[in-house]
N, C-alpha and C positions, 0 to 999 in steps of 0.2 A: 504493500500500500504506500502511495506517495504522500508524504507529509509536506504541505505547502507552508511557507512562512506565515505565521499568524498575524504579524504586524504590517502586512503589505497590502496596499490598496490595488486591487486588480480589476477595477471597474471605472468607466469614465464618469459615472455619477452625474453631478450637476454640470460637468464640463460639456457633456454631449449636447444638451439643448442650447447652450450658448454658442458652441461652434456651429451647430445647425442653423440657428437663427441668423447669425452674422454671415455665415457662408451663403445662405440664400439671399440675404439683402445685398451683399456685395456682388454676388454672382449675377443675379437678375439685373441689378443696377448697371453693372459693367456691360452686360450683353445688350441691355436697352440703350445705353449710351452709344454702343457700337452701331446699332441699327439706325439711330438718329443721325450719327455722323455719315453713315452710308447713304441715307436718304436725303440729307440736307444739301448735297452737292459739294461739300468740302472734300469728299473723296468719291471716286467712281465706285459703282457697284462692283466692278471687277476687283478693285482693291479691297472692298469689304469682304467679298467672298474668299479672296486669297488669304487675307488676314484671319478670317474665321477658320479656314481650313488649317492654317498654321496652328492656331490654338487647339483645334480639335485633334489633330494628329499628335500634338504634344501630350495632351491628357490621355489620349488613347494609348500611347506608348507606355505610359506609367501603369495603366490598368492591365494591358497585355503582358507587361513585364511581371506584374504581380501574379497573373494567372499562370504564366510559365513557371514561376517560382513555386507556387502551390502544387502544381502537377508534378514538378520535378522532385519535390520532397517525398511525395507518395510513391513515385516511380522508383526512387532509389532507397525507399524505406529509411529515410534519414531520421535520426533521433535528435541530433544536436539542435535542429531548427524549430522544434515543437513550440517553444515559448515565444517565438517571434512570428510563427505562422499565422496566428489570428489577425495580426495587423495586415499582413499580405492578403488574407481572405477578405478583409474589409475593403481594401482597394480593388481587388478583383471583382467583388460583388457589384461594382458600378457598371460592369459590362451588361447587366440585366436591363439597364435603363438608358445606356449611353446612345442607343439607336435614336432616341428623341433628339439628342444633340447633333445627329447627322442630317436632320431634315434641312437645315439651311444649305448644306453641301449639295443635297439633291436639287434644291431650288436653283443654286448656282449652276448646276449641270444643265437644267432645262432652260434656263435663261440664256445659256450660251456665253456667259461671262467668265467661266472658270476653265473649261476644257475646250481646247481648240478643235479637237476631232469631232465635236458635235455638229459643226457646220464647216466641213472642209472645203477648200477651194476646188473649183472644177479642174479636172485633169490631173489631180494629185495621185500618181500611181502608187506611191508608198503607202498612203493612208487607205487607198482602195484595197490593198492586199490585207489590211488589218480591219476592214469594216465589219467582218463577221464577229470579231471579238469586241471591237469598239462600237458597240450598238447600245443606245441608251437603255432600252428595255432589258437587254441581257446584263448590262452593267448594274442595273437596279436589282434584278433577280439575284445576282451574285452577292450584292451588298446585304440583301435580306438573309441569304444563306450564311454569310460570315457572322452577322450579329446573332442569328439563331444559334449557331454552334457555340460562340463565345458565351452567350447568355445561359444556355443550357449547362455548359461545363462549369461556369462560375456558380450557378445556382446549385448544382449537384454537390460540388465539393464544399461550398460554404454551408449548405443545409446539413449535410452529413456530419461535418465537423461540429456544428453548433448543437445538433441533436444529441451528439455523443456527450456533450456537457450535461444534458438532462438525464440520460439513461445510462451512460457509462458502458454501453455495449461495445466491446472490442471488435465486433463484426463490422462496425462502421469503418474502421481502419482497413480491414480486409477488402471491403467493397471499394473503397477509394483507391486502394492499390491495384485492383483488377481493372478499374476504369482508367487509371493513369496512362497505361501504354497506348490504347487506342485514342485516348484524349490528347496525348502528346502529338500523335500523327495528325489528328484533325487540327490541332492548334497550329502546327507547322505549315500545313497546307493552306489554311484560311488566312493566317497572318501574312504569308508570302504573297498570295494573290491579292489580298486587300491592299497592301501597300503598292503593288504594281498598278492596281486599278485607280487608286486615289491620289498617288503622288507621281509615280513614274510616267503615267499617261498625261500629266500636265504638259509634258513635252513629248508628243506622240511619235516624233521622228526618232527619239532616242530610246535605247533599250540597254539593259544590263541584266545578265542572268544572276548576278550576285547582289542585286539591289535588295531582295527580300532578306537575305542573310545580314546585309549591312544594317537594315532597319531593326532586325532582331537583336543584334549586338547593341545598338543604340538604346532600344527599349529596356534591355537588361541593365544597362548603365543607369538610365534615368530612374528605374524602379529601385535598384540597389541604393542609390544615393538618397532617394525619398524615404526608403524604409529605415535607414540609419538615422536620418533626421527625425522621423516620427518617433522612433524609440527614444532618442535623446530628449525630445520635447515632452514625451509622456513621463519620463523619469524626472524631468525638471518640475513637473506638476505633482510629484509625489506618488506616481503610479508605477507598478512593476519594477520597483527600485532594487529588489533582491533577485527576482527570477531571471531578469536579463542582466548578464554579467559581462565582464571584460572579455571572457572567452567567446561569447556570442558576437560582440563587436569585432573581435579579431577575425572570426570566420566570415562575417559579413564584409569586412574589409578585403578579405581574400576573394570573396565572390565578386565584389566591385572591381578589384584589380584584374581578375581573370576574364570576366565577360565585358566589362565596361571600358577597360583600358587596353589590355593586351590583345584580346580577340577583336575588338573594334578596330584597332590599328592594323592588325593583320588583314582583315577583310577590306578595309579602306585602301590599303596598299595594293592588294591583289587586284581589286577592281580598277584602280587607277593605272597600274602597270599594264594590265592586259589591254585596256582601251588605248593607252599611249602607244603600245607596241604595234597594235593593228592599224592605227592611224586612219580610221574610217571617218570621214567628215561628220556623218550623222551622229557618231558616237563622241568624237573628240570635242565637238562644239559645246557639249554639256559642261566639260571641265574647262574649256578655254574661257567661257564667260566667267567662270568662278576664279580665274587667275588674272583678272584685270580689274582696275579701278578699286572701288571699295570691297568688292568680293575677294580680291587678292588678299587684302588685310584679314578678312574673315577666315579665309583658307589657312593662312599662317597661324591665326589664333587657334583654329581647331588642331593644327599639327602640334603646336606647343602646349596649348591649354587642355586638350583632350587626351593627349598621349605623353609627350616628353616630360612635362612638369609633373603631372600626377604619377607617372611611371616611376620617376626618381623618388618622389615623396613616399609612395606606398610600397616600394620594393622591399624595404626592411620590415620586419615584424613589429618593431616598436611603435611607429606611428599608428598602426592599426589597433594597438592596445591602449592608446591614450584617447579617450572619448572626445575630448575637446578638439584635438588635432584632426581626428577622423571626421568629426561632424563638420568642422570648417571646410575640410577637403570635399565633403559631400555637398555642401552648399555651393561650392564652386562647380562641382561636377554636374549638379542639377542645372545650374546656369549655362554651362557649356553644352549640356544636352539640348537645351532650348536653342542655343546658337546653331547647333548641328541640324536641328529640325528646320530652323529658319533658312539655313544654307541649302537644304534640300528643296524647300517649298517655294521660296520667294523669287529667285532669279527667273527672268523671262528670256526666252530665246526667240527673237523675232523671226518669222518665217522667211523674211528677205535674206537672212544670213545663212540659212541651211545649205542652199545650193552653191553659195559663193565662197564660203570659208574653206580653205584648203590647208591652212597651217597656222600654228600659234604665232610665229614671227609676223605674219601678215596682219593679224588682228592687233598685235602689240604695236606695230608701226602706226596703224590707224588710230590706236588709242593715244599714242604720243602726240599725234598731230591734231587730235580731236575731230577727225573727219571719218565718216563712214561712207565710202563711195557707193554710188548707185542706189542709195536709200534716202528716205526723208527722216531718218532717225538721228537723234542727237546722242552725244556721249552720255548725258545723264539718264536717258531712257534705257540704255543697255547696260552700262557698267556701274552706275551709282547704286548704293544700297537703298536709298529712298525710304528711310525709316518713316513710320507714320504712327500716330497715336492709336490707331486701330490695332496695330500689332500688340500693343500692351493691353488694351481694354478687353480684347477677345480672349487672350490667354488668362488674364486675371479672372474674368468672368467664369470661364469653364473650369479653371482650377479651383475656384471658390466653391462651385457647385459640387465638384468631386469631393472636396473636403467636408462639405455639409452632409452629403449622402453617406460618406464613410462613417462619420460620427453617428448618424442616425442608425446605421446598420449595427454598429457596435454598442449602441446605447444600453441595451438590456442583456448584454452578454459579457462574460468574463474576457479579459484581454489576453488570456492564454487558454489553450484547450486543456482545462483542468482535469479531464478524465481520459485523456489520450493515453494509451498503454505505454507510449514511449516518453511520457513526461519526465519520469524519474531519470532517464538517460540524459535528457536535455538539461535538467536542473543540475546534474552532476558533471556536465560536459567540461572537459579540460583539454586544451590544445597541446599540452606537454606530452 
């Protein structure tokens, strides 16, 4: 029988309604402000939909990262992570309602302001070959399938885990282990094709077979950083102060290092290297745009801030065992994860450049002179970052709603799975 610490607060209590109330107020307020800005003429509808997609993909990546973590723990029969798994379940549970947040993306699709392939130019042979897949009805059917799979998986694992708190039946653990293997296959399939449909097709001429894996590594990074931050915040409010120990932070730091830093850098390098080596204009233009102007600075920031700096900081075991240092690193990693999603979603490749661009030096020379021959495009339209208030309001709004609904889901439940058969192993976990 597992004996839990008597003097530990393991429930959100009165914190849950406060987080829910303020999360809803800030979330709906920020989304409402975004809509007003989009309709007021201060920003085009195209910019509103693009900024909203940015915020949606960011929060989706956190929830998908949480679902992967939960499935992975059951698939590997992990014991160390039991005391932190409930927080991941709370985040993953948002996938049961996040389809509502996808509705503005669907509106952007049908209004033709978000995806170029909805209304392709006449005689475009490349898009003609893709029209069977890039069909609005088929795209919407696939989206329904993705959300159905994620919602059902999240609902199953969260409900089984929380039901076990009431009945203590170890069969719940066995059921979740059996579902974990097919669930992981479904997760990998749906996550890969969803990010192809919703982000890669923003530039329908471009394609990469590694894009889904790249997004997976990014979502694992964002979630790991978020989980460590949430654990630290809960302990600052006097909750789970003894159940979650330095040993758990140490392993979470290793998880962040493995998936969010090392694996992310490996996939990013492989994708870039293969496209650079092939030197096909339709592929290289995606990276060329990101190597000029303000996008070049962001690319360097990702190289140094997402890999080099965090790699050196977290390579040693000691920073991962100091909660303050690790939490500060995770705040940075969550920010750099947002920068990464921004780098994926926001750059636009004008159709006029697709057939004309043959090399990076050619565009670099045009950038230096500020001239884009043969087009009516300005330097600012193609190469500048063009930050807008919408980029902030959309992500703040959606992130606040995720926080509110996570608090609501965990409100009446223990913050750790107190009757999980592997709880004792987790409480006694030691890295040595």
